[in-house]
N, C-alpha and C positions, 0 to 999 in steps of 0.2 A: 539628973539634976532637974528639979521642978523650975519651970520658967513661966512666970506670970506676965502676960502682956495683953494689950487691947488689940484686937483685930477687927477692923471696920466697926469700931465703937462697942464691941462686945468683949468683956473680960474673959480671958482664957488662961488655963494653967495646963501646961504640957510637960510631961516627964520625957526628957530628951538628953542625948549626949550633948554636952555644951558646944562641941565643934560641928554638930550637924549644920548644914547650910540652911539658911532661912527658906530658900526656895524649896528644899526637900521637906522641910517642916510644913510648909503651906500645902504642898502637893499631897503629902502622905496623911495629914491630919485634918485637912479642911476641903479636900476634894477639888482643889484648884489645879486642874490638869494642864493649864497653859504653862505651868512651871516645869513640866517634864520635857518641853520641846526646846529649851534653851541650850546655849553653848556650855554653860557651867564654867565659863572663864571670864565673864564680865565684858564680853565683846559684842553681843547681839542686842542687849537692852530689853529682851522679851520679859525678863523677870523683874523689871523695875517696880518698886513700891514706894510709898511715902513712909518714912520712919521719922516720927515726930515732925511731920510735914516737910521733910527733906527727901528728895529722890535718892534712892540707893538701889544698887543692883543686888537683889536678894541672894544671888548665887555666891556673892562675895562676903556675905554677912554671916558669921557664926551665930548659932542660936543663943549663946550666952549674952551677946550684945543686945538682944531683943528684950531682955528682962526689964519690966516696968516701962516699956516703950509703947507708943501708939503706932500701929502699922495699918496703913490704908492700902488696899489693893485697888486696881482699876475696877474690879467687880463691886467694891464698896464705894467707889468715887463716881462712877458713871451716871448715877441718878441725881447728883448734886447740881445745884445752880451754877457753881463754879465750872464744873465740867461742861454743862450745857453752854455756857458763855464761850468756852474755848472751842468746842466742836461746832457751834454755830458760826463763830468767827472764821474757822477753817473753811467751812462750807461756803460762806459768803465770799471768801477770798479765792475760792477755787483751789484751795490747798488740800490735796488728798494723799497723805502719806500711805505707804504700803501697810498692809495689815500687821506685819511684823514690827514696824516702828511706831505705829500710831500711839500706843500707850506711852512710849517714851516721850514723844512730842507733847502729848497732853500733860504729863506730869512735869516736864521741864518748863512748859509755858506757865502752868499753874504756879510753880515755884518762883519763876521770874515775876509774875504779876502780883504775887504776895509781897514782893520786896520793892518793886518799881511799878507804880500804877500806870504810867505811860512810857514804856521803855523806848529808847531811841536805838539807832543802829549800833552804837558802841555797846550798850547793855545786851542787846540781842546777840551780837557777835561773841561777847564774853561768855554768855550763858550756854551757847551752843558750840564753843570752841573745841571741846573734847568729843563732841557728838558728830561723827563724820557722815552718816547717811543723810543725804538731802533728797530723799524721794519726795516728789511733789513740788520741788523747786524752791530755792531759797527766797526769791522775791515773793512768791505766794505765801511762804511761811511768815515772812515779815508782815505782809498785808493781813494775814490771819491773826497774828499777834496784835496788830493795831486794832482790828475789828473786835477781838475778844476783850482787849483792854477797854474799849469804848463801851461794850455791852456790860462789862463788870462795873464800870464807873457809873453808868446810868442806873443799873440795878441797886448799887449801894446807896446812891443818892435818893432813889425812890424809897428805899427801906428806912432811910434816916428821917423821912418826913413824918 
């Protein structure tokens, strides 16, 4: 099956079995080796990507679901201003998640901030309810989200001028 999709804003067409995992597709066709170290059960979060700007675990997504979608990997996101706001917010708050979960935190915070510009405790708890690792500490995570939200707000207001 030919599957056409955008990966990090580049249009790609891949001939693949429709049930191939997206994580395998990314590893085997785009040299993204971090996708080979995951659990392949949707438990570790290492394979998280944005699919049409929503975080998904790529090991749980069959290739046919990617057709005509926009996939952003951390490798394609890390140089963006949005990512910089989040990582700066984390650093300023002293939130330093383990290397395994950092990408998940970045994408989950990005997704949250795209929907709620200044999330409170209720929104933060709701967005992280299914995400159990709290490496780095929950209060530092909350502070990092607050700082990232402030940075993003300032940047968006400066760009609007």
